[in-house]
C-alpha positions as CSV (number, residue, x, y, z in Angstrom):
1,M,-6.4,-49.9,32.3
2,I,-4.8,-46.2,31.4
3,P,-2.1,-45.0,33.4
4,A,-2.6,-41.6,35.3
5,T,0.2,-40.2,33.3
6,A,-1.5,-41.2,30.4
7,R,-4.7,-39.7,31.1
8,A,-3.8,-36.5,32.1
9,G,-1.6,-36.1,28.8
10,I,-4.9,-36.9,26.9
11,G,-6.4,-34.1,28.8
12,S,-4.0,-31.5,28.2
13,W,-3.4,-32.0,24.2
14,P,-6.0,-29.0,23.3
15,A,-3.7,-26.7,25.4
16,R,-0.4,-28.0,23.8
17,A,-1.6,-27.7,20.8
18,E,-2.9,-24.2,21.1
19,A,0.5,-23.3,22.3
20,W,2.2,-24.9,19.2
21,L,-0.1,-23.1,16.9
22,D,0.3,-19.8,19.2
23,E,4.0,-20.4,18.7
24,R,3.9,-20.5,14.6
25,G,1.5,-17.5,14.4
26,R,-1.7,-16.6,12.5
27,P,-0.7,-18.8,9.3
28,A,-0.5,-22.1,11.3
29,W,-3.9,-21.4,12.9
30,I,-5.2,-20.7,9.2
31,A,-3.5,-23.6,7.7
32,A,-5.0,-26.0,11.0
33,M,-8.8,-24.2,9.8
34,V,-8.3,-25.1,6.2
35,L,-7.3,-28.6,7.1
36,G,-10.3,-29.1,9.3
37,F,-12.6,-27.9,6.7
38,I,-11.0,-30.5,4.3
39,A,-11.0,-33.1,6.7
40,F,-14.4,-32.7,8.4
41,W,-16.3,-29.2,7.7
42,P,-17.5,-28.8,11.2
43,V,-13.9,-29.0,12.8
44,G,-13.1,-26.1,10.4
45,L,-16.1,-24.1,11.5
46,A,-14.9,-24.9,14.8
47,L,-11.7,-23.5,14.7
48,L,-12.7,-20.7,12.6
49,A,-15.3,-19.6,15.5
50,Y,-12.9,-20.4,18.1
51,M,-10.3,-18.2,16.0
52,I,-12.9,-15.3,16.0
53,W,-14.2,-15.9,19.8
54,S,-10.2,-15.8,20.8
55,K,-9.4,-12.7,18.7
56,R,-6.9,-14.6,17.0
57,M,-8.2,-14.0,13.3
58,F,-7.9,-10.2,13.4
59,S,-5.3,-9.5,16.2
60,R,-2.0,-8.6,14.8
61,S,-0.4,-9.9,18.0
62,C,-1.1,-13.5,17.4
63,G,2.0,-15.3,17.4
64,A,5.4,-15.7,19.1
65,R,5.5,-12.2,20.9
66,S,1.9,-12.9,22.3
67,A,2.8,-16.5,23.6
68,M,5.7,-14.9,25.1
69,S,4.2,-12.2,26.8
70,R,1.6,-14.5,28.2
71,H,4.4,-17.1,29.3
72,V,5.8,-13.9,31.2
73,A,2.8,-12.9,33.0
74,W,1.9,-16.6,34.3
75,N,5.1,-17.8,35.3
76,S,6.2,-15.7,38.0
77,S,9.7,-16.8,39.8
78,G,8.6,-15.3,43.1
79,N,11.6,-13.2,43.4
80,A,10.4,-9.8,42.6
81,A,14.1,-8.7,41.8
82,F,14.5,-11.1,38.9
83,D,11.0,-10.2,37.6
84,A,11.8,-6.6,37.8
85,Y,14.7,-7.4,35.5
86,K,13.4,-10.0,33.4
87,A,10.5,-7.6,32.8
88,D,12.7,-4.7,31.6
89,T,15.0,-7.0,29.4
90,L,11.8,-7.9,27.7
91,R,11.0,-4.3,27.3
92,R,14.4,-3.3,26.1
93,L,14.1,-6.2,23.7
94,E,10.9,-5.2,22.6
95,E,12.1,-1.9,21.7
96,E,15.3,-2.8,19.8
97,Q,12.7,-5.1,17.9
98,I,10.8,-2.1,16.8
99,A,13.8,0.1,16.4
100,F,15.3,-2.5,14.2
101,E,11.9,-2.9,12.1
102,S,11.8,0.9,11.5
103,F,15.7,0.8,10.2
104,L,14.3,-2.2,7.9
105,Q,11.7,0.1,6.4
106,R,13.8,2.9,6.0
107,L,16.4,0.6,3.9
108,R,13.5,-0.4,1.9
109,E,11.8,3.3,1.3
110,A,15.5,4.4,0.5
111,K,15.9,1.1,-2.0
112,D,12.6,2.0,-3.5
113,K,13.6,5.6,-3.9
114,Q,16.9,4.7,-5.7
115,E,15.1,2.4,-8.1
116,F,12.5,5.1,-8.7
117,D,14.9,7.7,-9.7
118,A,16.8,5.3,-11.7
119,F,13.4,4.7,-13.6
120,M,12.5,8.1,-14.3
121,E,16.1,8.8,-15.5
122,E,16.2,5.8,-17.8
123,R,12.6,7.1,-19.1
124,S,14.0,10.7,-19.6
125,R,16.8,9.2,-21.6
126,T,14.1,7.3,-23.7
127,A,12.0,10.3,-24.1
128,S,14.5,12.7,-25.4
129,R,16.1,10.2,-27.8
130,P,13.3,10.1,-30.3
131,A,12.9,13.6,-30.3
132,A,16.7,13.8,-31.1
133,D,16.2,11.1,-33.7
134,A,13.2,13.0,-35.4
135,D,15.4,16.1,-36.0
136,A,18.2,14.3,-37.8
């Protein structure tokens, strides 16, 4: 006879597996699908269908952020002041993340411009050298 706690654990493994994959993002879902195709093709096909049906395949928000937002939406503390504070803090953190990603993008663009300018300067120096050599 299986204890009740073990039976509850057996029934909840799909939800735990889904949460585990959501925490790791889209690459984990794709890896699970590929492994499913390798092990037994209907499992991979079922995972692919589920990913398309649940919009995990094409959404940009699959991952820790969406898992966190679902967790926040489902687990209210019951204290309105704390829930407002938590929502405000999460909103502020998301804004900081967006600002930081924008900062990183500007850094990448500045580095790319610097590398391109160096390339063009080197190219103009090498282009002017053969002309000077031909005159001599």
